[in-house]
N, C-alpha and C positions, 0 to 999 in steps of 0.2 A: 504495498500502501504506498510503499515511499516514506517522506519524514514526515514531521509533522505528530500531532497528539489525538487523543480521540475525546471528544467534550463529554461527559455521563451525564453532568447536572448541572444547573445555575441558580442563583439564588441575586434578587435585589428589593433593595429599597432608596424612594426615593420620593420628588414630590407630586409623584401621579399613586402609588400606593406602598404597601409597606411588603411584598410580595410579587414574586414574577406576574401571579393570576390577577391581583388589581391591575396590575399597570397594562396587563393589555384588555382589560379590561375600561381604562381610563383610555385607551390608543381607541377603542370600538364606537367610543360614546363621544372621542371627539373633543374630551375635558383637559385639559394642559393644566401643568400643575402650579402658575406662574400670580403669585396674591401680593397683598399687602404682606411684611415679616410678621410676623406672630411670637417668635422663639428668638432672634437673636438682636439684642441692644443697638442700635443704631440710629443717629440724627435724619439717617436720609431714610428711615422706617418708610415714608408715604411717598417717595421722589421716586425710586426704585421698586420695581418689582420683584419677586424672586419668588425661585420653588424649592421653598421647604418642605422636609419633612414631615409631612403633619401629625407631630407626637412630641410632645418636652422630652428633657432629658428622664426625668422620674418614668415617667411611662414608655421609652426607651430601653431602658437600664432593665428592667423588671422584663420587656421583653427578650434580652437579652443574657439575663443570668448576671449581670455583672453591677458592680456597688455604683451609685449614681456620680460618684464626686468622678469617675473615669470621662473621661472626654468625651465627647458627642460622636468626634472622628472614629474611635474605639468601637463606639456601642454599635453605628452604624454597620460597621465591617465585622462586626460576632453574627450581629441579626443578618446578614446578607450570608457571610461564611455558611456559616449553621443551615441555612435554608437551603445553602446549594448540595453539599453535604446530606444535608437529608433525602433530596429529591432523584439520589443516585441509587438507593437498594445496595449501595457498600457494607453497609451495618456498622460493626464495633471499627472507629477508626482506629482504634491500637493493632488491628492485624496486620497496618500496612506500613510498607516506607511511607510517612506522608513529607512533604514538604509544602510550606502556603511563603505565596510568594507574593508580599500588595503592596501594591501602592498610593500616597499622596505626597498633597503640595502642603498641609497645615499641620501636620502634626496635632500638639495637643494645645494648639493655639486657642482655641475656646475659650480653656478654663485659663491661659495663661494670662488672658484677656480681661478676665474677670477676680485675676487676684493682684493682677499690680493695681487696677481701680482703687479697690479697699485697702490695700497695703499704701498707696499711698497717700489716702484717705489718715491712716492710723494705722501707723505700721506694727500695732498688735494684731489686728486684723490680718485675715487671710488664712489658708493653709498651706506650709510646702507641696501635701500632696497634690496640689492645685499643678503646679509646674513641674514636676518631677517625669512627666509624661511628656511631658515638650516636643523631642524629636522625634521626628516622624519615624522611626524605626523603634520608639517604644510603642508605640501603638501596634504595631505589628505582632512584638513580643503578647503582648496582652492580651490580644486573639488567640496569638498561637497557644501559649500556656492555657487559658479558657480552652479550648478543644483539645487539650492535651497531644495538639503537633510537637515533636521533636526532631526527625529528621535533618528534615533543612529549614530554614527562615530567613529569608530578604526581603529588603523595601528597596521599593526603585522611586526615583522624584526624578523625573522626565518632564515636568508641566504638565502637558496634559494628554502626553503622550504614553505618561507612566503607566496605565494599565493593563496599554494595547500590549508596552516592553514586557508589562508582566506575563502575561503567554504567551510571549513569544520567549521568556528566558523559562518560566517553565516546560513550554514541549522540551526544551532543550537538554533539562534536567533528563526528564524521562527518558527520549532519545539514547542518552548517555548511560541511561539504564542507573544514573542515580540515585533515583526513587522510583514508587512504582505508581503514585496519585500526587499531585500538585491543586490546592485550593489556591488561583492565579484571578489577579482582580485588580482593584483599588476601590478608599471611601475618602471620601473628605466630607468635613462640616460647612457651614458657612461660618466664617465671622469676620468680622471689621476687620480685619489687618487685609483680606483679600474683598473685601468692598471698596471699602476707602485705595487700594491700590490700581481698580480696573476703572475708578472713580478716574482716580490721577490719568489714567492712559485715555480717557473721553471715550472709553465704548460700549459702557454700559447704554442700552434704550431704560427712556421713563414709561415707555408702555410693551407691551407684549415684543417679543422679538418674533423677527419674518427673517429666516432664515434666506438664504437665495430665492428673495426676494426685491425687484428693484429698487423699493423705496428703503431695506433695512438700513436701521442709522447706528444700531450696534446690538449687544448682546444681554441675556439674563439670567444671573447668577443660577445655578442652584448647589443642593446638595444630597448624599445620598452614598450608595456603595454598593460595587456590581461583584458580583463571583462567580467563574466556570471552576468544575473539577474537573482536571486534564487527567486520564490516563494509557497509560501504553495498551497496544493494539491485543498483549496477551490478557492482560488484565478485563478488554470490553470483552473478549471471548465467553467469559465470566459472568460477567454480568446476571440477573435474574429477568427470564422471559420478560418480568410483570415490569422493569428500568431497563429498556433497552440505552445504548448513548444513544446521544441526540444527532449528533453528527460529527464530523472534523476537523481540527484545525491543519487544514491542506498545505496551506501555506502564510508566509511573513516577511516583511521586509522592513528596517528602519534607514534612514537617510537624512543626512542633516545637510542644509543648503549653507548653515553659517553667515542667512544673507542680515539679520540684527537681531535686538536681543530678544524683540517681541515681535516685530512684524514679518510675516510672509513674504517670500521672494513673487515681485509681481507675474512672474511668468511662472510661477510653480511650478519650480524644479526639486528641492526634496518633494515634494507632494507626488509630479511626476516618478522621481523613482523611486519612493516607496512602495505605491500601486506598480511598478512594472517589474519591481523583484519580487513580493509578492504573489504576484501572478506566473514568474518563473519559476518559484520554487515549486508551486503547485502544477504543474505541468500544461497551465494552462492560457489561453488568447482572451483578448479583452471583450471580442464576441460569447467566448463561454460564462459572462459574469450575467447573474441573472435580478439581482437588484445591489445599487449600492446604500450605507448607509454610511450619509452623509460627514462629516466634519461639522460644518455646518453650524457655524459659530452665529450667523447673522450681522458681524461685522466686513465695513465698503473691503478692507483688505482679503480678511479670509476667504469669506466666500468667493471674491474675484481670483484669487488665487489658486483656491481648490480644483473653481471649474474651469480655468483654464486648464490647470495638467488633465481633470475628467475629457476636455475637446479635445486636446494633443493625444489623448492617448486611445480614447471610444473612438471618435469622429471615425464612417458617417453616423451610426448605430450607439442609441444608448436605451440602458436598461433604466429601467424604473428605480429613481433614486430618491432619496427627502433625509430629511435630519430629525431624529427624534430628540434634537434638544429644545424642539420648537413646544416639546412637551414639560421634557425634565427640567430644561432650564442647564448651563454649562455647571455643569458638577465636578472642572478642572480633573482631579488626579482619579477622580472616578469615575468619569466620561466613559473609559477609552471600556473599561473594564462590564458595566449598565448595559453600553451598546454592545458587545460579546456577547453577553446572553441574549439581550435582542436580535442578533442575528443572527447566533446560535437555535434559538426559537424559530425564525424567519424558514430558517432549511426546516426543522423539525415538521412547522406546519403548517409553510407554504405561506408566510404570511408578508405582506407587504406594507409597510409603518406607511401614515400621512403624516404632510407636513404641514403642521399646522398658519395657521395666517400669510398664505401665498394668496395674493394679487398678481401680480405682477411679472412677467419675465425680466433677469435681468439684462439690459438691453446687448452686454457683449458677449453672451452666453447661449449657446445653440440649444440648449435642453429648457426644462423648467422640472420643477418635485413633483412628486405625486400630491396629493392633496383627501385622497380616501383612502382610510383601512381596509382591508381587504385578506378571507384566506384562502386553503385551497389552491393557492399560485405553485404550478410547478417550478422548484424552484431544487435547483443542481449546483448551484455556486453562488455565496454570498459575501462580496467586498464590503469589510468595516474599515473606517479611517480614522488616525486620532493624528491630531497636529498639533503641535506645542510650542510654544516659546522656547525663544534663542534656535527656530532649525528643527529641530526635536520631532519629526517625520515619521508616522508608522503607520501599516497597515496589513489589514488581517483580512485570512478570506477561510472561510467555513461552508464544508462541502460536503453533500449527502453522498450519504455510507450505500 
């Protein structure tokens, strides 16, 4: 079957649902997750809509089986990773050599922000347990400990391509027989640090974002976590008949155009090379791709760069394509994991996702995104794009078994 790994299951929590089933229902009903922020305290509360997970930390802690003082980033991670594991039918996690490759960009920043506000007011306020999990790697270790994962633990932080790179690394661990199973994906919670940072870049939309629309003016931030369970071909053959593998991660590639710290190159060279490399690894041609889950943030720069690369690679015939960020918001380090689950589910169930809020084709591009949810499509191969700051571009290809 070549390189790559098999996907035995997946889990998601984000602004449109606390699990995969709820997310699919939100797509079906065309209900995006953007709203006025309820859980993040910010002076921009009524200025910028966000796609928050619809639960406070106390509720998430109960769902995760973890203490409430743990960062929201870790709570979201545990919930999605546990759903992913439970969806596989693999049973007791201690029976396998398991790796956990988890991406994030903010670590425990949400708790650090709250700690310093209290501490600066009065040095006797705040508790150090709020800041000891500040680092990105601490989030991964907390969840690995909670799940009893011991064989391999890695954290990846390459901006918005982080979780896609986690899947690539996890697949390589399996192909090199270092582990039997890898839970791979990413997590990120909303923080003032990220909201204010993106506001400084002037790429936040004050209305619902419109990816790949000519009237787009920016992105909406979101939060959440998404993980797939990658397994070897040998283990895939042993899965119970009640829980067959979803699909295969048949190809992947990353490329870096090193054009700018935050902007994509106008010609999308990094995007093009990542998509081209993923196709080459999977042994496919552009014509073989049946649907593309776009990176599609809704910024002027991103959408034209990604669109230009797609036009160059796929012309003259374009597969259906859409940005699920029009529902979930941009979840940063989690986005590649959340969208990997959606893409794997697309192959498994023949789903094509809608692009919300679309009205006008980008005049420089020869294609428009899909605007209706549909199931029962014959999808053999689905591509998922994740393109991050610093030119970190990654593409994944999911294929039917």
